[in-house]
matplotlib code that plots the C-alpha trace (Angstrom):
import matplotlib.pyplot as plt

x = [20.0, 21.7, 21.0, 23.2, 21.9, 21.8, 22.2, 21.1, 24.6, 26.9, 30.3, 30.4, 32.9, 32.3, 35.5, 36.4, 38.7, 36.0, 33.5, 35.9, 36.7, 32.9, 32.8, 31.9, 32.9, 36.6, 37.4, 35.5, 37.2, 40.6, 39.6, 38.5, 41.7, 43.6, 41.4, 41.9, 45.7, 45.4, 43.1, 45.2, 48.3, 46.7, 44.9, 47.2, 44.3, 42.6, 39.4, 36.0, 32.7, 29.9, 26.6, 26.8, 28.7, 30.7, 34.4, 35.3, 38.5, 38.4, 35.4, 34.2, 31.6, 29.1, 26.4, 23.0, 21.4, 19.2, 22.4, 22.1, 25.4, 26.3, 29.4, 30.2, 33.1, 35.7, 36.5, 36.0, 34.4, 31.8, 32.2, 28.8, 27.7, 28.1, 31.7, 33.5, 31.8, 34.2, 33.2, 34.9, 33.1, 31.6, 31.8, 33.7, 33.1, 36.1, 38.0, 37.6, 41.3, 42.0, 38.9, 39.9, 42.9, 41.2, 39.7, 36.0, 33.7, 30.2, 29.8, 27.3, 27.5, 29.8, 30.1, 32.4, 31.1, 33.7, 33.1, 36.5, 40.0, 41.1, 41.2, 41.7, 44.9, 45.7, 48.2, 45.4, 42.9, 45.4, 45.6, 41.9, 41.5, 44.3, 42.8, 39.4, 40.8, 42.7, 39.5, 37.5, 40.0, 39.9, 36.1, 35.3, 36.5, 38.1, 39.4, 41.8, 42.4]
y = [-17.7, -21.0, -22.8, -25.3, -28.9, -30.9, -34.6, -37.3, -38.8, -36.2, -36.2, -36.7, -37.1, -40.8, -42.9, -44.7, -47.1, -47.9, -48.5, -50.9, -52.8, -53.6, -55.4, -59.0, -60.7, -61.3, -61.1, -57.8, -56.3, -57.3, -55.9, -52.6, -52.2, -52.8, -50.2, -47.7, -47.9, -47.7, -44.7, -42.9, -43.5, -42.2, -39.1, -38.2, -37.4, -38.9, -40.8, -39.4, -41.2, -40.2, -41.3, -44.5, -46.8, -44.8, -44.0, -40.9, -39.2, -35.5, -33.6, -32.0, -29.3, -30.0, -27.9, -29.2, -28.0, -25.5, -24.0, -25.5, -26.7, -29.6, -31.2, -34.9, -37.2, -37.2, -40.9, -43.7, -47.0, -48.7, -52.2, -53.7, -57.3, -58.2, -56.9, -53.5, -50.8, -48.2, -44.7, -42.6, -39.3, -38.4, -41.9, -44.6, -43.6, -44.0, -46.3, -49.5, -50.0, -50.0, -52.0, -54.8, -55.5, -55.1, -58.5, -59.4, -56.5, -55.0, -51.4, -48.6, -45.0, -44.0, -47.3, -50.2, -53.4, -56.0, -59.3, -59.0, -57.9, -61.5, -61.6, -57.8, -56.4, -53.8, -51.9, -51.6, -50.5, -47.8, -46.6, -46.5, -44.4, -42.0, -41.6, -40.9, -38.2, -36.6, -36.5, -35.1, -32.3, -31.3, -30.7, -29.8, -27.8, -30.4, -30.3, -32.8, -31.6]
z = [10.5, 11.1, 14.3, 16.2, 15.8, 19.1, 18.3, 20.7, 20.6, 22.2, 23.6, 27.3, 30.2, 30.8, 31.1, 27.9, 29.7, 32.3, 29.4, 27.6, 30.8, 31.2, 27.8, 28.7, 25.5, 25.8, 22.0, 21.7, 24.7, 23.3, 19.8, 21.5, 23.4, 20.2, 18.3, 21.2, 20.7, 16.9, 16.9, 19.6, 17.5, 14.3, 15.8, 18.6, 20.9, 23.9, 23.2, 24.3, 24.9, 22.5, 23.9, 25.9, 23.5, 20.8, 21.3, 19.3, 18.3, 17.3, 16.0, 12.8, 12.1, 9.3, 7.8, 6.7, 3.4, 5.4, 6.9, 10.4, 11.8, 14.0, 15.5, 15.5, 16.1, 13.3, 13.6, 16.1, 16.8, 18.8, 20.3, 19.2, 20.1, 16.5, 16.4, 16.2, 14.1, 12.8, 11.9, 9.2, 8.6, 6.2, 4.6, 2.8, -0.8, -3.1, -0.8, -2.8, -3.4, 0.4, 1.3, -1.1, 1.0, 4.4, 5.1, 5.8, 6.4, 5.7, 4.8, 5.6, 4.6, 7.4, 9.2, 8.6, 10.3, 11.4, 13.2, 14.9, 14.1, 13.8, 9.9, 9.4, 7.9, 10.6, 8.3, 5.8, 8.6, 9.6, 6.0, 5.8, 8.9, 7.9, 4.4, 5.9, 8.2, 5.4, 3.3, 6.2, 6.9, 3.2, 3.4, 7.0, 9.9, 12.3, 15.9, 17.5, 21.0]

ax = plt.figure().add_subplot(projection="3d")
ax.plot(x, y, z, "-o")
ax.set_aspect("equal")
plt.show()
């Protein structure tokens, strides 16, 4: 019988806007405010804090190979000291055509690392997030409320 997986990073009721207002680095705070607006426009949902530093939009349910199930943010970002980290679940595979137009970045499996939004094509970033959400919805149960 499958069991519910409890991740360390969980959705909570902390205020997203209060969190963003505490970001000391001015450029990172401005980038975070811009990303909040972008993600809200794309998803149509209010942001939620996941753990102490991740801002998430929507959720999806995933299943591990052993049948256990978990829930995690569908998309979102974290304002890290090195710059914004964006999350597209379950990853950035097959997005090369979009990423070539984005601007400077580094890539992890489900993480897109940016130094700032300064040299990023925001129209391209919007396309990337929207494409990731469409792909996620095709393969997983999602919730945006």
